[in-house]
C-alpha positions as CSV (number, residue, x, y, z in Angstrom):
1,X,-25.6,-11.6,-1.8
2,X,-23.3,-11.1,1.1
3,X,-20.2,-11.0,-1.1
4,X,-21.3,-7.9,-3.0
5,X,-21.9,-5.6,0.0
6,X,-19.5,-2.6,0.3
7,X,-16.5,-3.2,2.5
8,X,-15.7,-0.5,5.0
9,X,-12.0,0.3,5.2
10,X,-9.9,2.9,7.0
11,X,-6.2,3.5,6.4
12,X,-3.9,3.9,9.4
13,X,-0.9,6.1,8.7
14,X,2.5,5.9,10.4
15,X,1.7,8.9,12.7
16,X,-1.4,7.1,14.0
17,X,-3.9,9.2,12.1
18,X,-6.5,7.6,9.8
19,X,-7.9,8.2,6.3
20,X,-11.5,7.1,6.3
21,X,-13.4,5.0,7.1
22,X,-15.1,4.8,3.7
23,X,-17.0,2.1,1.9
24,X,-15.6,0.4,-1.2
25,X,-16.9,-2.0,-3.7
26,X,-15.3,-5.5,-3.2
27,X,-14.1,-5.4,-6.8
28,X,-12.0,-2.2,-6.2
29,X,-8.3,-2.9,-6.9
30,X,-5.5,-2.3,-4.4
31,X,-4.0,0.1,-6.9
32,X,-7.3,2.2,-6.8
33,X,-7.2,2.2,-3.0
34,X,-3.6,3.5,-3.2
35,X,-4.7,6.3,-5.6
36,X,-7.4,7.2,-3.1
37,X,-4.9,7.4,-0.3
38,X,-2.5,9.5,-2.4
39,X,-5.3,12.0,-3.2
40,X,-6.5,12.2,0.4
41,X,-3.0,12.3,2.0
42,X,-3.0,14.9,4.9
43,X,-1.0,18.0,4.0
44,X,0.2,18.5,7.6
45,X,2.2,15.2,7.4
46,X,5.5,16.4,6.1
47,X,7.0,13.7,3.8
48,X,4.1,12.2,2.0
49,X,4.2,9.8,-0.9
50,X,4.8,11.2,-4.4
51,X,3.4,8.3,-6.4
52,X,1.3,5.1,-5.9
53,X,4.5,3.0,-6.1
54,X,5.7,4.8,-2.9
55,X,2.9,3.2,-0.9
56,X,2.5,-0.3,0.6
57,X,-0.8,-1.4,2.0
58,X,-0.8,-4.1,4.7
59,X,-3.8,-6.0,5.9
60,X,-3.4,-8.6,8.7
61,X,0.4,-8.7,8.2
62,X,0.3,-9.2,4.4
63,X,1.5,-6.7,1.9
64,X,-1.3,-6.3,-0.7
65,X,-0.6,-6.6,-4.4
66,X,-1.7,-3.8,-6.7
67,X,-3.5,-6.1,-9.2
68,X,-5.6,-7.8,-6.5
69,X,-9.1,-6.7,-5.6
70,X,-10.3,-5.7,-2.1
71,X,-12.3,-8.9,-1.9
72,X,-9.3,-11.0,-2.8
73,X,-7.2,-9.2,-0.2
74,X,-9.5,-9.7,2.7
75,X,-8.6,-11.9,5.6
76,X,-12.0,-13.0,7.0
77,X,-10.5,-14.6,10.2
78,X,-10.8,-12.1,13.0
79,X,-13.0,-9.6,11.0
80,X,-16.2,-8.5,12.8
81,X,-19.2,-8.8,10.4
82,X,-20.1,-5.3,9.4
83,X,-17.0,-3.9,11.1
84,X,-14.4,-1.6,9.7
85,X,-11.2,-3.1,8.3
86,X,-8.0,-1.2,9.3
87,X,-5.2,-1.4,6.7
88,X,-1.8,0.0,7.5
89,X,-0.1,2.3,5.1
90,X,3.7,2.3,4.7
91,X,5.5,5.0,2.7
92,X,8.7,4.1,1.1
93,X,11.3,6.7,2.0
94,X,12.5,8.8,-0.9
95,X,15.9,7.7,-2.3
96,X,18.7,10.2,-2.1
97,X,20.8,11.0,-5.2
98,X,23.8,9.1,-3.5
99,X,21.7,6.0,-3.2
100,X,20.6,6.2,-6.8
101,X,24.2,6.6,-8.1
102,X,25.5,4.0,-5.7
103,X,23.1,1.4,-7.1
104,X,24.1,2.3,-10.7
105,X,27.8,2.0,-9.8
106,X,27.2,-1.4,-8.2
107,X,25.4,-2.6,-11.3
108,X,28.1,-1.3,-13.5
109,X,30.9,-3.1,-11.6
110,X,29.0,-6.4,-11.4
111,X,31.0,-9.5,-12.3
112,X,29.7,-11.2,-15.4
113,X,31.8,-14.4,-15.2
114,X,30.5,-17.6,-16.7
115,X,31.6,-20.9,-15.3
116,X,31.8,-23.7,-17.9
């Protein structure tokens, strides 16, 4: 049962440091992986994510979807059997109050014309 073996993954942060490696069940969701990253985020890195939605996981150049499993998100080409998979973590920068109000203002002034 090669498909049921734990998958060893480490998460590479933007400063070059890593979280892990740790072994995960192939049925683990990407959302659960993000929760793990959030709980193990190094305190010495200044602006960390606040919520899971602030994180993006990238594996082999593909942004992983929260509802997919680790097994579904694997890219077997280029993986070394029994090797550690490195996933890159991208943190969405926090929005300033100006950006939030600017977006609301743009939505308020949106044209709602209908061409008949």
